[in-house]
SEGU-435930 format. One line per 8 residues: number of its first residue (from 1); their letters; for each residue x, y, z of N, C-alpha, C. Coordinates in steps of 0.02 Angstrom, whole numbers, plus 50000, padded with zeros to 5 digits. Atoms other than C-alpha are relative to their C-alpha. Layout:
<rs>
NUM = a = X,Y,Z,X,Y,Z,X,Y,Z  ...;
</rs>
This chain:
<rs>
1 = mkiavvgt = 49933,49980,50023,55109,55356,49051,50020,50067,50031  49974,49936,49975,55219,55499,49109,50020,50043,49940  49993,49957,50058,55215,55644,48988,50022,50070,50021  49982,49930,49992,55301,55812,48978,49976,50039,49939  50021,49956,50054,55227,55953,48873,50038,50065,50007  49960,49939,49998,55346,56095,48833,49963,50055,49963  50040,49946,50028,55246,56254,48805,49928,49995,50026  50068,50001,49973,55080,56303,48885,49956,50050,49964;
9 = gyvglvtg = 50046,49959,50041,55003,56402,48743,49938,49960,49984  50063,50032,50019,54845,56350,48655,50007,49925,49990  49991,50071,50015,54909,56184,48588,50025,49962,50061  49971,50034,49944,55012,56140,48740,49951,49988,50057  50047,50007,49944,54876,56171,48868,49944,49951,49984  50051,50049,50020,54743,56076,48771,50029,49930,49999  49967,50065,50004,54865,55933,48738,50011,49970,50069  49985,50025,49933,54921,55918,48918,49938,49982,50039;
17 = tcfaetgn = 50062,50012,49963,54747,55930,48991,49964,49937,49975  50036,50057,50028,54671,55802,48873,50036,49934,50011  49964,50062,49984,54809,55675,48899,49992,49983,50074  50012,50013,49929,54787,55695,49087,49930,49970,50011  50069,50023,49994,54601,55663,49063,49994,49924,49989  50002,50072,50012,54639,55486,49002,50046,49962,50049  49964,50035,49947,54739,55445,49159,50075,50007,50000  49928,49991,50001,54914,55498,49111,50022,50052,50051;
25 = hvicvdid = 49971,49950,49955,55028,55596,49227,50037,50050,49956  49974,49949,50047,55069,55760,49138,50031,50058,50038  49968,49939,49975,55191,55898,49180,50010,50047,49941  49992,49949,50052,55182,56056,49074,50052,50050,50023  49946,49955,49982,55332,56170,49070,49998,50062,49956  49999,49937,50036,55346,56353,49020,50050,50046,50033  49951,49954,49971,55478,56488,49041,49967,50061,50031  50037,49943,49973,55343,56616,49086,49976,49984,50070;
33 = kskvdkls = 50015,50017,49931,55340,56607,49276,49930,50023,50021  50066,49974,49980,55185,56716,49294,49944,49955,49973  50050,50046,50028,55088,56600,49178,49998,49934,50038  49996,50063,49962,55149,56445,49269,49968,50008,50069  50030,49987,49934,55099,56523,49436,49924,50002,49996  50073,49998,50008,54924,56559,49371,49971,49931,49989  50025,50067,50015,54902,56385,49300,50004,49955,50061  49992,50041,49940,54968,56305,49458,49947,50017,50052;
41 = agqitiye = 50052,49977,49953,54841,56408,49556,49930,49986,49975  50066,50017,50026,54700,56342,49448,49968,50053,49957  50026,49948,50043,54682,56495,49336,50017,49985,49928  49987,50017,50069,54663,56445,49155,50016,50063,49960  49974,49939,50033,54751,56564,49035,49975,50010,49929  50031,49991,50065,54653,56538,48873,49925,49985,50006  50071,50017,50001,54468,56532,48832,49989,49946,49947  50018,50054,50045,54415,56367,48754,49944,49960,50032;
49 = pgleklfl = 50058,50034,49969,54242,56291,48785,50017,49928,50021  49991,50067,49974,54250,56136,48895,50069,49986,50029  49932,50014,49977,54435,56152,48936,50008,50010,50075  49990,49984,49930,54423,56231,49108,49976,49943,50046  50026,50055,49958,54318,56088,49179,50050,49943,50003  49951,50054,50001,54446,55958,49125,50064,50022,50036  49940,49972,49969,54590,56069,49180,49996,49996,50076  50008,49999,49927,54524,56090,49357,49994,49929,50028;
57 = rnqkegrl = 50009,50069,49976,54473,55907,49374,50066,49963,50004  49937,50037,50001,54643,55841,49325,50052,50030,50046  49958,49971,49948,54734,55965,49435,49982,49972,50068  50025,50025,49935,54626,55909,49581,50021,49927,50011  49983,50071,49996,54663,55726,49542,50076,49989,50001  49928,50006,49996,54850,55762,49539,50033,49973,49937  49972,50025,50063,54875,55714,49357,50029,50055,49956  49979,49944,50043,54913,55888,49288,50038,50051,50042;
65 = hfttslkd = 49956,49956,49962,55059,55993,49350,50035,50049,49953  49967,49948,50038,55153,56148,49294,50066,50020,50033  49935,49982,49974,55335,56201,49313,50036,50045,49950  49956,49961,50044,55466,56319,49243,50065,49962,49987  49938,50038,50006,55601,56184,49255,49994,49945,49947  50000,50051,50052,55629,56087,49094,50029,49934,50026  49967,50060,49973,55743,55966,49186,49952,49960,50044  50048,50035,49956,55610,55925,49317,49944,49969,49959;
73 = avkdaqii = 50057,50023,50040,55475,55906,49184,50017,49936,49962  49984,50056,50045,55569,55782,49075,50036,49943,50035  49959,50050,49964,55665,55685,49209,49969,49931,49997  50032,50065,49998,55538,55544,49225,49953,49988,49941  50047,50006,50056,55440,55574,49065,50025,49950,49948  49984,50046,50055,55435,55436,48935,49989,50035,49933  50018,49964,50061,55358,55553,48806,50005,50075,50013  49993,49927,49995,55401,55737,48778,49968,50032,49938;
81 = flalptpp = 50032,49963,50055,55287,55846,48672,50029,50071,49997  49978,49931,50011,55357,56006,48598,49942,50039,49969  50057,49960,50022,55212,56128,48586,50018,50073,50005  49969,49933,49996,55309,56286,48554,49980,50043,49941  50018,49955,50055,55274,56440,48447,50047,49993,49941  49960,49997,50062,55334,56443,48267,49978,50061,49961  50025,49939,50032,55301,56625,48222,50031,50010,49932  49972,49987,50066,55325,56683,48043,50059,50049,50004;
89 = gengsadl = 49944,49953,50004,55492,56763,48007,49986,50055,49950  50009,49944,50045,55518,56914,47897,49979,49978,49930  50017,50024,50067,55504,56810,47739,49940,49952,49999  50058,50043,49997,55354,56711,47800,50014,49929,50022  49983,50068,49979,55448,56552,47845,49991,49993,50076  50009,50013,49928,55418,56471,48015,50067,50007,50036  49940,49989,49960,55544,56526,48145,50006,49942,50051  49992,50060,49959,55611,56370,48233,50044,50012,50062;
97 = kyilgvad = 49952,49987,49947,55717,56458,48364,49978,49971,50068  50023,50025,49935,55607,56405,48511,50006,49924,50003  49996,50072,50002,55597,56223,48458,50072,49976,50002  49931,50022,50002,55781,56207,48417,50038,50019,50064  49970,49981,49936,55827,56299,48577,49986,49948,50054  50019,50051,49952,55731,56173,48682,50034,49933,49982  49966,50062,50021,55803,56029,48579,50073,50000,50023  49931,49995,49977,55978,56090,48619,50005,49986,50075;
105 = dlgkiitd = 50000,50011,49927,55935,56092,48805,49984,49927,50017  50019,50069,49985,55855,55919,48799,50060,49953,49993  49941,50043,50009,56015,55842,48734,50046,50000,50060  49956,49994,49942,56103,55902,48890,49972,49969,50063  50030,50021,49936,55978,55835,49017,49968,49931,49998  50032,50066,50000,55899,55672,48956,50051,49946,50018  49955,50052,49976,55972,55517,49036,49976,49929,49982  50025,50065,50023,55863,55378,48965,49957,50010,49939;
113 = ykviidks = 50038,49997,50064,55759,55336,48811,49938,50044,50006  50059,49957,50004,55629,55467,48764,49972,50000,49929  50032,49985,50064,55503,55489,48625,49986,50075,50001  50006,49927,50001,55514,55673,48580,49959,50019,49938  50052,49991,50051,55366,55735,48479,49991,50073,49982  50017,49933,50025,55347,55891,48372,49924,50004,49994  50072,49988,50004,55168,55944,48407,49986,50066,49964  50007,49936,50034,55196,56118,48338,49996,49989,49924;
121 = tvpvgtaa = 50000,50002,50073,55163,56154,48155,50068,50023,49975  49931,49986,50019,55335,56146,48077,50013,49982,49927  49984,50015,50070,55411,56146,47901,50029,49930,49991  49970,50065,50017,55466,55987,47814,50075,50002,50013  49929,50004,49983,55636,55935,47879,50015,50020,50072  49988,49978,49931,55612,56000,48057,50019,49941,50045  49984,50057,49957,55616,55826,48136,50074,49984,49996  49929,50014,50008,55790,55800,48064,50042,50053,50036;
129 = kvhaaiak = 49964,49947,49966,55846,55969,48132,49997,49991,50076  50008,50011,49928,55777,55930,48305,50044,49941,50021  49958,50058,49984,55863,55760,48302,50073,50020,50004  49930,49978,50001,56029,55841,48257,50017,50043,50061  49988,49955,49944,56011,55974,48393,50006,49962,50065  49996,50041,49939,55982,55842,48527,50061,49955,49998  49947,50049,50006,56108,55716,48463,50069,50029,50012  49933,49971,49992,56253,55838,48469,50020,50005,50074;
137 = nttvefdi = 49986,49992,49928,56237,55843,48659,49990,49936,50040  50013,50061,49961,56198,55662,48705,50014,49938,49958  49994,50065,50033,56230,55480,48665,49942,49955,50021  50059,50037,49977,56066,55426,48748,49954,49987,49940  50046,50017,50054,55941,55337,48634,49936,50042,50006  50064,49963,50002,55789,55440,48581,49972,49995,49930  50032,49997,50065,55665,55452,48439,49964,50067,49993  50036,49939,50016,55595,55607,48355,49939,49981,49957;
145 = vsnpeflr = 50063,50016,50034,55414,55598,48298,49965,50065,49981  50043,49944,50020,55306,55719,48200,49927,49979,50010  50070,50017,49984,55128,55718,48269,49959,50065,49999  50033,49935,50005,55039,55874,48203,49930,49999,50031  50068,49993,49971,54882,55937,48290,49953,50027,49947  50052,49976,50046,54719,55968,48197,49942,50027,50041  50050,49973,49954,54626,56066,48330,49969,50063,49972  50036,49939,50020,54493,56193,48286,49983,50039,50063;
153 = egvavddf = 50016,49958,49942,54482,56336,48409,49925,50005,50007  50071,50000,49987,54312,56334,48490,49972,49931,50011  50021,50069,49990,54295,56145,48481,50061,49955,50009  49936,50035,49996,54473,56094,48522,49997,49939,50046  50004,50057,49954,54429,55980,48668,49967,49941,49965  50032,50054,50037,54309,55879,48562,50046,49973,49945  49954,50022,50053,54435,55874,48420,50055,49956,50028  49946,50040,49971,54569,55807,48536,49975,49933,50027;
161 = mkpdrvvi = 50025,50061,49969,54462,55682,48629,49970,49951,49950  50030,50042,50052,54376,55618,48471,50026,50021,49931  49969,49976,50062,54497,55649,48327,49974,49963,49938  50016,50033,50064,54450,55617,48145,50054,49950,49982  49942,50043,50012,54624,55543,48129,50058,50025,50041  49938,49982,49967,54791,55542,48216,50057,49986,49950  49945,50006,50047,54941,55573,48103,50065,49996,50040  49937,50010,49964,55107,55506,48166,50056,49986,49950;
169 = gtesekak = 49943,50008,50044,55269,55527,48073,50060,49971,50036  49941,50033,49972,55400,55401,48127,50012,49935,49964  49984,50066,50028,55490,55250,48059,50031,49955,50053  49975,50039,49943,55539,55188,48232,49944,49954,50026  50050,50048,49975,55445,55030,48282,49989,50009,50075  50005,49989,49928,55481,55067,48465,49954,50059,50015  50043,49941,49990,55402,55240,48454,49929,49986,49978  50068,50017,50024,55254,55172,48354,49961,49964,50054;
177 = killdlya = 50036,50038,49949,55209,55049,48492,49980,50044,50058  50016,49955,49945,55218,55182,48627,49942,50047,49983  50051,49952,50020,55109,55303,48529,49933,49965,49985  50062,50039,50007,54982,55167,48485,49966,49993,50068  50027,50006,49932,54960,55139,48671,49974,50066,50026  50020,49934,49976,54952,55325,48707,49934,50023,49970  50059,49975,50034,54818,55362,48578,49941,49951,49998  50054,50051,50003,54715,55202,48598,49935,50025,50031;
185 = pfvrqgnp = 50064,49977,49971,54586,55285,48715,49962,50051,49957  50031,49947,50040,54553,55421,48586,49970,49975,49934  50023,50026,50065,54515,55308,48437,49960,49935,50008  50037,50062,49986,54403,55175,48513,49943,49989,49951  50054,50007,50049,54268,55212,48383,50026,49979,49931  49972,50025,50062,54387,55157,48246,50031,50051,49954  49966,49950,50042,54453,55322,48179,50074,49983,49995  49934,50028,50013,54624,55291,48104,50058,50036,50034;
193 = iifmdeks = 49933,49973,49986,54799,55315,48171,50041,49986,49938  49966,50006,50065,54896,55348,48013,50075,50010,50010  49927,49995,49994,55083,55310,48018,50030,50017,49932  49964,49980,50061,55199,55389,47890,50069,50023,50021  49935,49972,49984,55374,55459,47878,49993,50070,50027  50003,49935,49967,55417,55619,47970,49986,50057,49951  50010,49946,50047,55425,55730,47816,49928,50003,49974  50069,50002,50024,55255,55674,47753,49952,50026,50054;
201 = aeltkyaa = 50042,49976,49946,55178,55707,47924,50004,50075,50007  49991,49928,49995,55252,55881,47930,49963,50036,49944  50034,49969,50056,55184,55921,47758,49925,49992,50003  50072,50013,49995,55014,55845,47796,49964,50058,50035  50032,49946,49963,54975,55982,47923,49994,50063,49957  50002,49941,50042,55021,56123,47805,49951,49991,49941  50044,50014,50057,54928,56041,47661,49927,50005,50020  50069,49999,49977,54769,56019,47763,49975,50071,50012;
209 = nsflatki = 50022,49931,49986,54761,56199,47826,49998,50043,49937  49998,49961,50062,54809,56270,47657,49941,49983,49955  50058,50020,50040,54674,56170,47570,49936,50031,50027  50060,49970,49971,54541,56230,47692,49998,50076,49989  49996,49928,50014,54601,56410,47673,49982,50014,49928  50016,49993,50071,54587,56387,47485,49926,49992,49988  50072,50012,50007,54410,56320,47501,49960,50062,50022  50033,49939,49976,54356,56471,47603,50009,50057,49950;
217 = tfmneiaq = 49985,49945,50046,54441,56590,47483,49963,49991,49934  50038,50013,50061,54360,56507,47333,49928,50025,50007  50069,49977,49989,54188,56540,47408,49996,50076,50005  50000,49927,49998,54236,56720,47442,50005,50030,49930  49997,49978,50069,54280,56738,47259,49932,49990,49965  50067,50011,50027,54113,56660,47211,49951,50053,50026  50043,49947,49972,54029,56785,47328,50010,50066,49962  49988,49939,50039,54113,56926,47232,49962,49997,49934;
225 = lcerlgad = 50037,50008,50063,54040,56857,47071,49925,50007,50011  50072,49997,49986,53868,56837,47150,49976,50072,50007  50020,49930,49991,53863,57020,47200,49997,50037,49933  49997,49965,50065,53907,57074,47024,49950,49972,49950  50045,50032,50048,53793,56950,46934,49928,49996,50024  50068,50003,49973,53642,56960,47048,49980,49930,50024  50014,50067,49973,53657,56780,47110,50004,50003,50076  49999,50004,49927,53641,56725,47292,50050,49947,50021;
233 = vdmvrkgi = 49947,50046,49982,53796,56645,47366,49976,49944,50046  50027,50053,49957,53693,56550,47495,49970,49943,49959  50029,50051,50044,53601,56460,47356,50055,49961,49965  49943,50033,50033,53764,56423,47266,50034,49953,50049  49968,50042,49949,53840,56358,47427,49961,49935,50012  50040,50060,49989,53696,56238,47455,50002,49954,49939  49999,50039,50062,53700,56184,47274,50063,49959,49991  49938,50038,50008,53883,56135,47275,50017,49958,50061;
241 = gsderigk = 49984,50036,49939,53893,56079,47456,49966,49933,50005  50035,50065,50000,53770,55937,47424,50037,49948,49959  49958,50047,50037,53898,55859,47308,50051,49970,50049  49957,50032,49950,53988,55731,47417,50074,50007,49984  49930,49989,50017,54149,55763,47322,50025,50066,50027  49983,49934,49976,54146,55942,47386,49988,50006,50075  50017,49997,49930,54057,55931,47553,49974,50068,50021  50034,49939,49978,53964,56063,47654,50044,50046,50041;
249 = rflfpgig = 49961,49960,49952,54102,56124,47769,50049,50047,49964  49953,49949,50024,54211,56278,47743,49977,50031,49934  50027,49968,50060,54095,56346,47607,49964,50065,50016  50036,49939,49982,54027,56495,47703,50042,50061,49983  49963,49939,50017,54079,56661,47627,50000,50049,50058  49997,49950,49946,54127,56807,47737,50054,50051,49986  49949,49948,50007,54261,56935,47770,50070,49973,50014  49933,50029,49997,54410,56819,47762,50014,49957,50060;
257 = yggscfpk = 49980,50042,49944,54495,56693,47873,50054,50035,50040  49948,49973,49957,54607,56736,48019,50024,49946,50047  49979,50048,49950,54674,56654,48176,50074,49986,49999  49929,50016,49991,54838,56574,48223,50026,49951,49949  49977,50055,50043,54843,56435,48093,49999,50017,49926  50006,49993,50073,54777,56472,47919,50048,50052,49971  49955,49950,50031,54870,56636,47885,50073,49980,50004  49930,50018,49989,55034,56574,47959,50020,49939,49959;
265 = dvqalvqs = 49982,50062,50034,55027,56401,47882,50002,50007,49925  49999,49988,50072,54982,56458,47707,50064,50037,49981  49939,49961,50014,55123,56585,47713,50062,49957,50006  49941,50042,49990,55247,56457,47779,50007,49949,49943  49996,50049,50054,55202,56329,47645,50023,50033,49935  49976,49962,50059,55225,56461,47509,50075,50012,50005  49928,49987,49992,55395,56504,47581,50041,49936,49992  49966,50064,50011,55444,56320,47586,50006,49985,49926;
273 = aneidydf = 49998,50010,50073,55398,56311,47402,50051,50047,49968  49952,49952,50027,55499,56468,47366,50072,49976,50009  49932,50022,49985,55652,56390,47447,50024,49945,49953  49980,50051,50049,55650,56250,47319,49982,50023,49929  50013,49969,50065,55611,56370,47176,49935,49975,49967  50066,50018,50027,55429,56317,47157,49952,50057,50014  50048,49945,49994,55299,56452,47125,49931,49970,50014  50064,50029,49979,55144,56397,47223,49945,50052,49984;
281 = kilnavmd = 50043,49947,50025,55024,56503,47119,49933,50003,50037  50065,50001,49967,54862,56447,47202,50003,50033,50068  49997,49973,49932,54918,56489,47379,50020,50073,50000  49986,49928,50005,54992,56656,47326,49936,50039,49987  50065,49968,50015,54820,56699,47255,49955,49999,50062  50040,50005,49939,54736,56637,47415,50018,50055,50049  49979,49948,49954,54839,56755,47521,49978,50069,49977  50018,49935,50028,54806,56902,47405,49925,50013,50007;
289 = vnekqklh = 50073,49992,49996,54618,56873,47399,49978,50009,50073  50021,49996,49930,54605,56848,47587,50015,50068,50030  49984,49933,49974,54693,57011,47627,49948,50051,49977  50050,49953,50027,54571,57105,47515,49931,49987,50030  50066,50018,49976,54420,57010,47581,49987,50027,50070  50009,49975,49932,54450,57069,47759,49969,50069,50000  50026,49932,50004,54404,57244,47702,49942,50005,49950  50054,50002,50050,54262,57190,47587,49943,50048,50016;
297 = llpkikay = 50056,49957,49980,54133,57288,47687,50016,50074,50000  49982,49930,49989,54231,57449,47702,49975,50046,49944  50026,49954,50051,54192,57526,47530,49923,50005,50001  50073,49998,49996,54009,57481,47558,49978,50047,50057  50015,49955,49944,54009,57570,47725,50013,50072,49979  49984,49932,50022,54095,57722,47649,49949,50026,49951  50049,49979,50050,53973,57726,47505,49934,50021,50034  50062,49983,49965,53826,57729,47626,50004,50071,50029;
305 = fnndlkgk = 49990,49934,49970,53900,57885,47707,50029,50050,49949  49974,49955,50053,53946,57966,47539,50074,50014,50008  49927,49997,49994,54130,57930,47572,50025,50048,50053  49979,49957,49945,54135,58035,47730,49982,49967,50066  50012,50035,49937,54155,57936,47891,50020,50041,50061  49978,49959,49943,54219,58080,47999,49943,50010,50049  50048,49991,49947,54128,58080,48164,49944,49949,50001  50052,50051,50001,54018,57932,48117,50014,49949,50055;
313 = kialwgla = 49994,50048,49945,53986,57811,48259,49981,49930,49975  50010,50067,50026,54006,57630,48210,49999,49950,50057  50003,50054,49952,53947,57489,48322,50028,49937,49967  49968,50061,50027,54048,57329,48298,49987,49941,50046  50010,50062,49962,53992,57157,48354,50050,49949,49976  49953,50053,50016,54132,57030,48358,50070,50026,49989  49930,49982,50006,54320,57048,48381,50045,49939,49988  49962,50061,50010,54384,56869,48387,49997,49979,49927;
321 = fkpntddi = 50000,50019,50070,54432,56791,48221,49945,49950,49983  50056,50046,50009,54295,56661,48247,49964,49995,50067  50034,50006,49936,54165,56622,48381,50031,49947,50045  49978,50048,49949,54201,56524,48541,50075,50000,50012  49929,49992,49984,54378,56589,48560,50012,50074,50017  49979,49931,49988,54466,56744,48625,50059,50019,49956  49942,49990,50045,54597,56731,48487,49986,50056,49950  50010,49944,50047,54615,56893,48388,50055,50004,49948;
329 = reapalyi = 49946,49999,50049,54766,56847,48283,49972,50001,49929  50022,49991,50069,54736,56906,48105,49924,50006,49994  50073,49993,50002,54554,56941,48150,49979,50055,49952  50023,49948,50046,54463,57035,48010,49976,50063,50036  50026,49942,49963,54384,57148,48142,50055,50052,50012  49945,49953,49987,54554,57224,48180,50018,50041,49938  49987,49965,50063,54582,57269,47998,49945,50052,49986  50056,49954,50010,54409,57348,47988,50006,50060,50047;
337 = ieellkeg = 49993,49946,49951,54438,57448,48147,50055,50048,49978  49944,49958,50021,54605,57512,48083,49980,50049,49945  50020,49957,50056,54528,57578,47923,49946,50049,50021  50052,49954,49976,54376,57652,48010,50030,50059,50038  49967,49947,49962,54488,57749,48128,50038,50047,49954  49965,49958,50048,54593,57811,47983,49953,50049,49966  50050,49959,50034,54434,57879,47904,49966,50049,50048  50028,49952,49952,54391,57974,48064,49937,49976,50035;
345 = aevnaydp = 50059,50026,49967,54251,57860,48125,50016,49982,50073  49994,50023,49931,54220,57814,48307,49972,49929,50003  50020,50070,49997,54204,57630,48351,49983,49980,50072  50020,50028,49935,54109,57551,48496,49990,49925,49990  49998,50072,50015,54143,57364,48503,49975,49958,50058  50020,50050,49950,54072,57213,48593,50020,49931,49975  49986,50070,50014,54135,57034,48597,49996,49962,50067  50008,50037,49936,54093,56900,48728,50065,49982,50034;
353 = eamgnvka = 49938,50025,49970,54274,56847,48755,50063,50039,49982  49936,49975,50027,54402,56946,48654,50014,50073,50015  49990,49928,49991,54384,57125,48716,50064,50016,50038  49939,49988,49962,54526,57111,48842,50062,49997,49956  49942,50008,50044,54647,57052,48708,50006,50059,49952  49999,49943,50046,54597,57193,48589,50020,50064,50038  49984,49940,49961,54607,57324,48727,50075,50003,50014  49928,50001,49988,54786,57268,48762,50039,50026,49941;
361 = ilgntitf = 49967,49976,50061,54828,57314,48582,49980,50071,49983  50026,49936,50024,54716,57462,48543,49990,50052,50055  50010,49953,49945,54698,57540,48716,49934,50035,49996  50061,49960,49999,54572,57680,48719,49984,50032,49932  50015,49971,50066,54570,57714,48531,49929,49983,49978  50071,50015,50011,54399,57629,48527,49967,49991,50067  50038,50011,49938,54261,57607,48655,49977,49928,50003  50023,50068,49990,54214,57439,48728,49938,50000,50044;
369 = serqyeal = 50062,50006,49962,54041,57394,48791,49996,49931,50032  50005,50064,49964,54009,57259,48921,49940,49959,49977  50059,50037,50024,53842,57213,48842,49989,50016,49926  50002,49993,50072,53803,57188,48659,49956,50057,49976  50044,49947,50023,53659,57311,48645,50025,50069,50020  49971,49935,49979,53751,57448,48739,50047,50027,49946  49954,49978,50054,53875,57452,48594,49963,50037,49945  50040,49969,50053,53732,57510,48482,49977,50070,50017;
377 = adadvlvi = 50029,49936,49978,53686,57663,48584,50027,50059,49960  49984,49940,50038,53685,57817,48474,50046,49987,49940  49958,50017,50058,53778,57723,48335,49962,50011,49936  50031,49989,50065,53745,57764,48154,49983,49934,49965  50011,50065,50032,53762,57584,48093,50031,49945,50043  49971,50058,49968,53803,57409,48154,50040,49960,49949  49959,50044,50041,53945,57305,48080,50010,49935,50039  49991,50065,49968,53954,57118,48119,50061,49965,49969;
385 = atewsefr = 49938,50028,50026,54126,57038,48105,50013,49928,50023  49991,50068,49974,54111,56874,48204,49932,49969,50012  50065,50032,49997,53970,56747,48201,49986,49965,50067  50018,50028,49935,53945,56721,48388,49927,49980,50000  50069,50026,49999,53787,56622,48425,49951,50053,50024  50046,49950,49973,53711,56765,48525,49983,50056,49951  50015,49951,50051,53718,56874,48370,49951,49973,49948  50040,50031,50053,53618,56751,48264,49925,50014,50006;
393 = tpdfekii = 50072,49986,49989,53448,56782,48343,49993,50056,50051  50003,49944,49952,53459,56954,48424,49930,50027,50005  50064,49964,49992,53316,57062,48484,50002,50059,49952  49997,49948,50052,53288,57165,48327,49966,50065,50022  50032,49939,49975,53171,57285,48416,50049,50041,50042  49949,49965,49961,53313,57326,48535,50051,50033,49954  49953,49971,50048,53431,57350,48389,49972,50064,49970  50032,49941,50030,53308,57471,48310,49997,50058,50049;
401 = sflknkvi = 50008,49946,49950,53283,57566,48473,50067,50034,50016  49935,49972,49983,53470,57591,48499,50034,50035,49941  49966,49972,50058,53533,57626,48322,49966,50065,49976  50028,49940,50032,53511,57797,48242,49965,49982,49935  50027,50021,50064,53480,57711,48076,49993,49925,49999  50011,50073,50004,53412,57538,48035,50046,49973,49945  49949,50019,50049,53573,57490,47947,50048,49949,50031  49953,50052,49977,53676,57331,47967,50044,49978,49942;
409 = fdgrnlfd = 49951,50028,50047,53834,57280,47875,50024,49934,50031  49990,50066,49970,53850,57093,47905,50053,49961,49961  49946,50036,50032,54016,57010,47865,49996,49925,50006  50006,50072,49989,53953,56838,47914,49932,49971,49977  50064,50024,50030,53782,56826,47827,49955,49965,50051  50038,50031,49946,53688,56793,47989,49925,50000,49989  50073,49990,50001,53514,56850,47940,49969,49987,49932  50038,50014,50061,53382,56802,47814,49982,50065,49964;
417 = lkfmeemg = 50012,49938,50038,53361,56930,47675,49927,50021,50002  50072,49983,50000,53171,56921,47669,49980,50029,50068  50016,49976,49933,53159,56944,47857,50026,50071,50010  49972,49933,49992,53275,57095,47854,49961,50051,49959  50041,49956,50042,53170,57168,47713,49935,50017,50036  50063,49989,49963,53011,57145,47815,50010,50046,50060  49985,49958,49942,53095,57229,47964,50018,50071,49980  49986,49932,50023,53137,57379,47857,50072,50022,50007;
425 = fhyvsvgr = 49929,49983,49994,53327,57369,47871,50032,50014,49933  49951,49997,50054,53459,57428,47752,50052,49949,50021  49960,50057,49978,53555,57265,47758,50048,49978,49945  49948,50018,50048,53720,57229,47671,50037,49938,50026  49963,50060,49980,53798,57055,47677,50051,49983,49946  49946,50020,50046,53925,56956,47574,49973,49951,49948  50020,50046,50053,53881,56880,47405,49925,49995,49991  50073,49999,50006,53696,56922,47419,49977,50071,49983;
433 = rtvlpqtp = 50025,49934,50017,53587,57065,47362,49995,50044,50062  50008,49953,49946,53580,57221,47467,49925,50012,50012  50069,49986,49982,53415,57241,47559,49993,50074,50015  50012,49929,49989,53347,57418,47552,49931,50009,50032  50065,49989,49969,53205,57488,47657,49945,50009,49948  50056,49994,50047,53038,57470,47570,49967,50068,50005  50037,49937,49999,52950,57629,47518,49927,49987,50019  50070,50012,49980,52782,57636,47609,49952,50012,49942;
441 = kga = 50050,49993,50052,52631,57615,47496,49967,50069,50005  50032,49934,50002,52558,57782,47442,50048,50057,50011  49950,49947,49987,52720,57875,47479,50019,50032,49934;
</rs>
């Protein structure tokens, strides 16, 4: 099939590349000429494991192209995906200006039947707005479909190529047949393609992300109780996660969720509820708890230094909101850094992929190290904010040799408490007891 993808951000680039991988001819369009030039030259613009290999292969095979011309991109396309940003407005609602702007342009240039698909996360009722924006400028037949993405950063290629389910919102039989053919290669193992109306599909995406955000937040609340009651959140997590009604995923406590989806989608769903005078109490609480959780470690760090962080050198491992991505949107690490700097501390950070993005925001207000152990040099303590695999089994002797003090504040519960006790660390994690250095016998 011939496909146009409007927008070459995270969703658009993954979508376009993966559809090309199954033999489709894909043209991706973006108004950012510098980005299009890089992509056309074979330079991938996001970090996502496994994506670059597919990207380069499909470019080489002539199935994946990039342009700044919307007209050229959609001229021969049977299917048009809208993968455009929907940033939160001042009141938290999703801003549809990019999607509706492109919809207005499409009405002026399409000359034959198209299936136009909202791939972006959009509020309920957006499909109708897109339809109206196109229809005012054309009499050509077209269908609007809601097809939300459920991609997890870090494993997006696998998620796209082997989806748990494909949700398609349309009541057009013509569009259904086209999309069944399009997605057939991705569901050969029998995972469902679920058809529903457009409004239900739009709400499904918000409901899914909000539920997962709630699950994470619930465990962070349980972690708060564990610290106060002397329980171990890891044991609680295992105890409830073995219940098949609950499941094991999204039960790991930490220093809050971040990224491009959960914060924005929870906020947007709350605002949608507000617009119809419904008080979504659970999600309001989720947002409140998550904001506080991002700084959960800060009072513990301050207490260790007797509430005086001036001149203290803090090593920070992890800047991305999660491992296997360079995405720093709403990353807890940024909130921690901001507060540490306010308190007069110095920060030396390391992250395998996200340092360039943070440096573009923070400049030289913190120091960046090219290697993880270099960040520890002459530091008073280590703070861990992202659970990159390389942080899970580090060389503890190196850590000890670089740090001034054997002190780690771990926002992702990477290490075993007994092991840290044996190593003689002062080790603070989330929802578990604080490990203190053992007093030598006879002391």
